Structure formats: C-alpha cells, structure tokens
C-alpha positions in Angstrom: 4.8 -6.2 -26.4 4.7 -3.1 -28.5 3.1 0.0 -26.9 1.8 3.1 -28.5 2.7 6.6 -27.3 1.0 9.2 -29.5 3.2 12.3 -29.6 0.2 14.7 -29.6 -0.9 13.7 -26.1 0.2 14.7 -22.7 0.6 12.1 -20.0 0.6 11.8 -16.2 2.7 9.7 -13.7 -0.6 7.9 -12.9 -0.9 6.7 -16.6 -3.7 8.9 -17.8 -3.5 10.8 -21.1 -5.1 14.1 -22.2 -5.7 15.4 -25.7 -6.9 19.0 -26.3 -9.6 19.5 -29.0 -10.3 23.2 -29.1 -11.2 24.3 -25.6 -12.3 20.8 -24.5 -10.1 17.8 -23.8 -10.4 14.0 -24.0 -9.0 12.0 -21.1 -8.2 8.3 -21.0 -5.7 5.7 -19.7 -2.5 4.9 -21.6 -1.8 1.7 -23.5 0.7 0.8 -20.8 -2.1 1.1 -18.1 -4.6 -1.0 -19.9 -2.0 -3.7 -20.5 -1.1 -3.7 -16.8 -4.7 -3.9 -15.7 -5.8 -6.6 -18.1 -9.4 -7.2 -19.3 -11.5 -4.2 -18.3 -15.0 -5.3 -17.3 -16.6 -2.0 -16.0 -15.9 1.7 -16.1 -17.6 4.0 -13.5 -17.5 7.8 -14.1 -19.8 9.4 -11.4 -18.2 12.8 -11.8 -20.0 14.2 -14.9 -20.9 17.8 -14.2 -18.4 18.1 -11.4 -15.5 20.6 -11.3 -12.4 18.9 -10.0 -8.8 19.7 -9.3 -5.8 18.1 -11.0 -5.2 14.7 -9.4 -8.7 14.3 -8.1 -10.4 10.9 -8.7 -13.0 11.2 -11.4 -14.0 7.5 -11.6 -12.8 3.9 -11.5 -11.9 1.1 -13.9 -12.8 -2.4 -12.8 -10.9 -5.5 -14.0 -11.6 -9.1 -12.9 -9.6 -8.9 -9.7 -9.3 -5.2 -8.8 -10.7 -1.7 -9.1 -8.4 1.2 -10.0 -9.0 4.9 -9.4 -8.8 7.3 -12.4 -7.2 10.7 -11.8 -7.9 13.9 -13.6 -4.8 15.2 -15.3 -5.7 18.9 -15.0 -8.3 20.9 -13.1 -11.6 21.5 -14.8 -15.2 20.4 -15.4 -16.1 16.8 -16.4 -18.5 17.4 -19.3 -19.4 13.9 -20.5 -18.4 10.3 -20.2 -17.9 7.9 -23.1 -21.3 6.2 -23.1 -20.1 3.4 -25.4 -18.1 2.0 -22.4 -21.3 1.1 -20.6 -21.9 -1.8 -23.0 -18.3 -2.2 -24.3 -15.7 -1.5 -21.5 -13.2 -3.6 -23.5 -12.9 -0.6 -25.9 -10.4 0.8 -23.4 -8.3 -2.3 -24.0 -8.7 -2.4 -27.8 -8.3 1.4 -28.5 -7.1 3.3 -25.4 -6.3 6.5 -27.4 -9.4 6.4 -29.7 -12.8 4.8 -29.0 -11.7 3.9 -25.5 -11.5 7.5 -24.2 -13.1 7.9 -20.8 -14.3 11.5 -20.3 -14.5 14.8 -22.1 -13.6 17.8 -19.9 -13.2 21.6 -20.0 -9.8 22.4 -18.5 -9.9 25.4 -16.1 -6.5 26.5 -17.6 -5.2 25.1 -20.9 -1.7 26.2 -19.8 -1.8 23.4 -17.1 -1.3 20.9 -19.9 2.3 22.3 -20.2 3.0 20.8 -16.7 2.3 17.3 -17.9 4.7 14.7 -19.4 5.4 14.5 -23.1 5.5 11.1 -24.8 9.3 10.7 -24.4 9.3 11.6 -20.7 6.3 9.2 -20.1 8.2 6.4 -21.7 11.0 7.0 -19.2 8.6 6.9 -16.3 7.3 3.4 -17.3 10.7 2.0 -18.1 12.1 2.6 -14.5 
C-alpha cells in the first residue's frame, strides 16, 4: 500500500502530524496511523479551549474494535476541532492530511516544531 508523507509537515513517534499556518497549526494523524486503525467511526476532542503540554492527550479516535488516544505534538492551546468529523469521521481515513485534520491549535513556542520528526525520519520510524 502506498503511503503519503508530505514534506512540509512535522511528525511524532505516536503518528500525529502538525502543519504550521501562520501562528496557528493544524494537527492530525498520519496516513500510516489511519491505515493501521482501519475504519474510523467516531472522533472525540473534548480539549477545545484547553492549554496542554506536548504529549498530552487531546482526544480519542474510535474504530470498530478499539479507542486510541490522540497526543498533542507540541505544547499550546487547542483552538478548535474539525466540526466536519462529527458527521463524517471517515474523512480521517480518506484525507488524513487535508479534510481529515483533527484540531487547530496555537503552539506555545513555534520553535518546538523543530524537535519533531521530518518526513524521512518518520518513514524510518514506521519501517522498523
């Protein structure tokens, strides 16, 4: 199966991605993660308005047989969740780097993104 690894994103070992857009950032799960999970049936993001640390759980993704935690790639405030996922959680499967984004956040320190993985390093993590 061919997987997509956009070069303009940063990645975590827990299979989240982050894309900076001005002083805000979009966060989602990687193509690899959505393939491993299977058909996503529900996305729960209770943390809108919360200020969290890097690695904190900001929500969950539910598939038919399990629920997986979602971890924030960098410290900051969760500004909004992708409302489209309430009715169409499968967008995460269909377009994990586009319409399937999970939250928009304001990073506490944009420099923290430098500590995350680039696309090539992330490919190495999932091929181990």
